[in-house]
C-alpha positions in Angstrom: 118.7 104.8 97.2 116.4 102.8 94.9 113.6 105.3 94.2 111.0 102.8 93.2 111.4 100.9 96.5 111.1 104.2 98.4 107.9 104.9 96.6 106.6 101.4 97.2 107.3 101.8 100.9 105.3 105.0 101.0 102.3 103.5 99.3 102.4 100.5 101.7 102.5 102.9 104.7 99.5 104.8 103.5 97.5 101.5 102.9 98.2 100.4 106.4 97.1 103.8 107.7 93.8 103.5 105.7 93.3 100.0 106.9 93.2 101.2 110.6 90.8 104.0 109.9 88.4 101.5 108.3 86.7 103.9 105.8 86.2 102.1 102.5 87.0 98.7 104.1 83.7 97.3 102.9 84.3 98.3 99.3 88.1 97.9 98.6 89.9 94.7 99.2 93.3 96.5 99.3 92.1 98.5 102.4 90.2 95.6 103.9 93.4 93.4 103.8 95.8 96.3 104.4 97.4 94.6 107.4 99.3 92.3 104.9 101.2 95.3 103.5 103.3 95.3 106.8 104.9 92.2 105.2 106.0 94.4 102.3 107.9 96.6 104.8 109.7 93.5 106.1 110.6 92.2 102.6 111.7 95.6 101.6 113.8 96.0 104.7 115.5 92.6 104.2 116.3 93.6 100.6 117.6 97.1 101.4 119.6 96.1 104.5 121.2 93.2 102.8 122.1 95.4 99.8 123.7 98.0 102.1 125.4 95.9 104.7 125.9 92.3 103.7 129.5 93.0 102.7 130.2 95.4 105.5 129.6 93.4 108.7 133.0 91.7 109.1 134.0 92.8 112.6 132.4 93.3 115.9 132.9 97.1 115.4 131.1 96.9 112.1 128.2 95.1 113.8 128.1 97.6 116.6 128.0 100.5 114.2 125.3 98.8 112.2 123.1 98.4 115.3 123.7 101.9 116.4 122.5 103.2 113.0 119.4 100.9 113.1 118.6 101.9 116.7 118.9 105.5 115.7 116.6 105.0 112.8 113.8 103.3 114.8 114.0 104.3 118.5 113.6 108.1 118.5 110.3 108.1 116.6 109.1 105.0 118.4 109.4 106.9 121.7 107.9 110.1 120.4 105.0 108.5 118.7 104.2 106.4 121.8 104.2 109.4 124.0 102.0 111.2 121.4 99.6 108.3 121.3 99.3 108.2 125.1 98.7 112.0 125.2 96.1 111.8 122.4 94.2 109.0 124.1 94.1 110.9 127.4 93.1 114.2 125.7 90.1 112.3 124.2 89.2 110.8 127.6 89.4 114.3 129.2 87.2 115.7 126.5 84.6 112.9 127.0 84.6 113.6 130.7 84.0 117.3 130.1 81.2 116.5 127.6 79.5 114.2 130.1 79.8 116.8 132.9 78.1 119.3 130.7 75.3 117.0 129.6 76.5 115.9 126.2 77.2 112.3 127.0 74.5 111.0 124.8 76.3 112.3 121.7 79.5 110.4 122.4 80.3 107.3 120.3 81.6 105.3 123.3 80.7 107.2 126.5 81.8 104.3 128.7 85.5 104.6 127.8 86.5 107.0 130.5 89.7 105.5 131.9 92.9 107.4 131.4 95.7 105.5 129.6 98.6 105.1 132.1 101.4 102.9 130.9 102.6 100.4 133.5 106.3 99.7 134.2 106.4 96.6 132.0 105.0 98.5 129.1 107.5 101.3 129.5 110.5 99.0 129.9 109.5 96.8 127.0 108.9 99.8 124.7 112.3 101.3 125.6 114.0 98.0 125.0 111.9 97.4 121.9 110.9 93.9 123.2 107.1 94.6 123.3 106.5 92.7 120.0 108.3 89.5 121.2 105.5 87.8 123.0 105.9 89.7 126.2 102.2 90.7 126.3 99.0 88.9 125.3 97.7 91.9 123.4 99.0 94.9 121.5 100.0 97.8 123.7 100.2 101.6 123.5 100.9 102.7 119.9 99.8 99.4 118.5 101.5 99.3 115.1 104.9 99.6 116.9 105.0 95.8 117.5 106.6 95.6 114.0 109.4 98.0 115.0 110.2 95.7 117.9 110.4 92.6 115.8 112.3 94.3 113.0 115.0 95.6 115.2 115.7 92.1 116.5 115.6 90.8 112.9 118.5 93.3 112.3 120.4 91.8 115.2 119.9 88.3 113.8 121.0 89.4 110.4 124.2 91.1 111.8 125.1 88.0 113.7 124.7 85.8 110.7 126.8 88.1 108.5 129.5 88.2 111.1 129.9 84.5 111.6 129.0 83.2 108.1 130.2 83.8 104.5 129.3 82.7 101.0 126.8 79.9 100.5 126.6 79.1 104.2 125.1 82.5 104.8 122.6 82.0 102.0 121.6 78.6 103.4 121.1 80.2 106.9 118.9 82.9 105.3 116.9 80.3 103.5 116.5 78.2 106.6 115.3 81.1 108.7 112.9 82.2 106.0 111.5 78.6 105.9 111.2 78.3 109.6 109.6 81.7 109.9 107.1 80.8 107.2 106.3 77.4 108.8 105.7 78.9 112.2 103.7 81.8 110.8 101.4 79.4 108.8 101.0 77.1 111.8 100.2 79.9 114.2 97.8 81.5 111.8 95.9 78.3 111.2 96.1 76.5 114.6 96.2 79.5 117.0 94.2 82.2 115.2 92.0 79.9 113.2 92.4 82.1 110.2 91.1 79.7 107.6 87.6 80.2 109.2 87.9 83.7 110.5 90.3 85.4 108.1 93.4 87.4 108.8 96.0 84.8 107.8 99.4 86.1 108.6 97.9 88.8 110.8 100.4 87.9 113.6 101.5 90.7 115.9 102.2 90.5 119.6 102.4 86.7 119.8 104.0 85.3 116.6 105.0 88.6 115.0 108.7 87.8 115.2 108.5 84.6 113.1 106.4 86.5 110.6 109.1 89.2 110.5 112.0 86.7 110.1 110.2 85.0 107.3 109.6 88.1 105.2 112.9 89.9 106.2 115.1 87.0 105.1 113.0 86.5 102.0 113.9 90.1 101.2 117.6 89.3 101.8 117.4 86.3 99.5 115.7 88.5 96.9 118.6 90.9 96.9 121.1 88.0 96.3 118.8 86.8 93.5 118.7 90.2 91.9 122.5 90.1 91.5 122.5 86.9 89.7 119.5 87.1 87.3 118.6 89.5 84.5 114.9 90.2 84.2 112.7 92.0 81.7 111.4 94.8 83.9 108.1 95.6 82.2 107.1 91.9 81.8 107.9 91.0 85.4 106.3 94.1 86.8 103.1 93.3 84.8 103.1 89.7 86.1 103.8 90.8 89.7 101.1 93.5 89.6 98.6 91.1 88.1 99.4 88.5 90.7 98.9 91.0 93.5 95.6 92.2 92.1 94.4 88.6 91.7 95.4 87.7 95.2 93.7 90.7 96.6 90.5 89.7 94.8 90.8 86.0 95.9 91.8 86.4 99.6 88.4 87.2 101.0 86.9 84.0 99.6 89.9 81.8 100.4 91.7 83.2 103.4 94.8 80.9 103.0 95.6 82.9 99.8 97.1 85.5 102.2 100.1 83.3 102.7 101.1 84.1 99.1 101.5 87.9 99.6 105.1 88.0 100.8 106.2 86.0 97.8 104.4 88.4 95.5 106.0 91.3 97.3 109.4 89.7 96.8 108.6 89.3 93.1 107.6 92.9 92.7 110.7 94.1 94.5 112.8 92.0 92.1 110.9 93.5 89.2 111.5 97.2 90.2 114.8 97.1 91.9 116.7 98.4 88.9 114.5 101.5 88.8 113.3 100.8 85.3 109.9 99.7 83.8 106.4 101.1 83.9 105.7 100.4 87.6 109.0 101.8 88.7 108.2 105.0 86.7 105.0 105.4 88.7 106.8 104.7 92.0 109.4 107.3 91.2 106.9 110.1 90.8 107.1 113.0 93.2 104.0 112.1 95.3 105.2 108.5 95.8 108.6 109.8 96.8 107.2 112.2 99.4 105.2 109.3 100.9 108.3 107.1 100.8 110.5 109.7 102.6 107.8 110.0 105.3 106.8 106.3 105.3 108.1 105.6 108.8 106.5 108.7 110.2 103.2 107.8 108.4 103.3 104.3 109.9 104.1 105.4 113.4 102.0 108.6 113.6 98.8 107.3 111.9 97.4 105.5 114.9 97.4 108.5 117.2 95.5 110.4 114.5 93.1 107.5 114.1 92.1 108.2 117.7 90.9 111.6 116.7 89.4 110.6 113.3 87.7 107.2 114.2 84.7 108.8 115.8 83.9 110.8 112.6 84.7 107.7 110.5 82.1 105.7 112.4 79.4 108.4 112.2 79.6 109.5 108.5 77.2 108.0 106.0 77.4 108.3 102.3 80.2 108.5 99.7 80.8 112.3 99.9 81.0 112.7 103.7 83.2 109.5 104.0 85.5 110.8 101.2 85.8 114.2 102.9 86.8 112.6 106.2 89.2 110.3 104.4 90.9 113.2 102.6 91.2 115.2 105.7 92.7 112.2 107.5 95.3 111.7 104.7 96.1 115.4 104.5 96.6 115.6 108.2 98.7 112.5 108.3 101.0 113.7 105.4 101.5 117.1 107.1 102.1 115.6 110.6 104.5 113.0 109.1 106.4 115.8 107.4 106.9 117.5 110.7 108.0 114.4 112.5 110.3 113.4 109.6 111.9 116.9 109.7 112.2 117.4 113.5 112.5 113.8 114.8 113.5 111.2 112.2 116.0 113.0 110.2 118.0 114.9 112.9 118.2 111.9 115.3 119.1 109.5 112.4 122.0 111.9 111.5 123.1 112.1 115.1 123.2 108.3 115.6 124.9 107.9 112.2 127.6 110.3 113.4 128.1 108.3 116.6 128.4 105.1 114.5 130.9 106.7 112.2 133.0 108.0 115.1 133.0 104.6 116.6 134.2 103.0 113.4 136.9 105.7 113.0 138.1 105.1 116.5 138.4 101.3 115.8 140.4 102.0 112.6 142.6 104.7 114.2 142.8 104.0 118.0 144.3 106.7 120.2 148.0 106.2 120.9 149.3 106.5 124.4 
């Protein structure tokens, strides 16, 4: 494990969680544009997956074992967090109905939202097949950030297929072509479909064009890993350049929305800068708090939206720096604690279970039973 990348993943997850709560969004560009840090997940995933598996996917059994492992990494928490989200939404509706029944409706932030959230059959099936982020719907559904889990899983499948059929420079050409196609489609959709140059949110593609966005950043991450094997960099200098570029882009993007298209490239630069676990930025990312966030990053990402349901009412009502800060700190503390539980009782044991299944499948292929 590259500790600095683990720490970077944790910080990105926390930024996305803060973005959805909205506190501080008027004052901090990082939070205001926090959606873009989902692309850091994709670039990181492409880098790490390519590093771990690019030389290991040579047979169909290898590919099957790989997909079992990736399924086991994503699916259990996806299902748990979605069920938790639906339960949280309905608990809030029930509480609102009770408040109105007892004469406290005037104090509610949105007293008209009284319909229970009942997933339909298409939402259930698409969630269970992790296809809900592939253009099946015309809006985000259920635990809304999970669209990216859907698109990332199918990026894994595409990666495994390419590694199985291609070798050497042909594989690199395919990675580069997919990254270019994904980038082109993402830019076109952002500008022509979402009108992001006027309204902002360039690259904020989810339920509709989220897959090209994922493919673009994922395979850029894969190419970054290949580049890291071939070039020698001065860690401190490149980290300073990358961090300065990120800060400058965050300051510029509100005035020029098209600047958002540069973020995935900057993330790739930063990953290249810290991937050897040396340098001043890597040292920060390797600190204990960042490592805890990194370990729980998937849980932070998947569990924050259900918690937003409980905290958003307070977030909208507080006024002033001190009350807002207190709500923010309570939200972060709750999220860190809850993500620790889900990591311990959902993520880690189910990942280990699916890894054992994959390992047994590989051993069976190597040593088939003799009749």
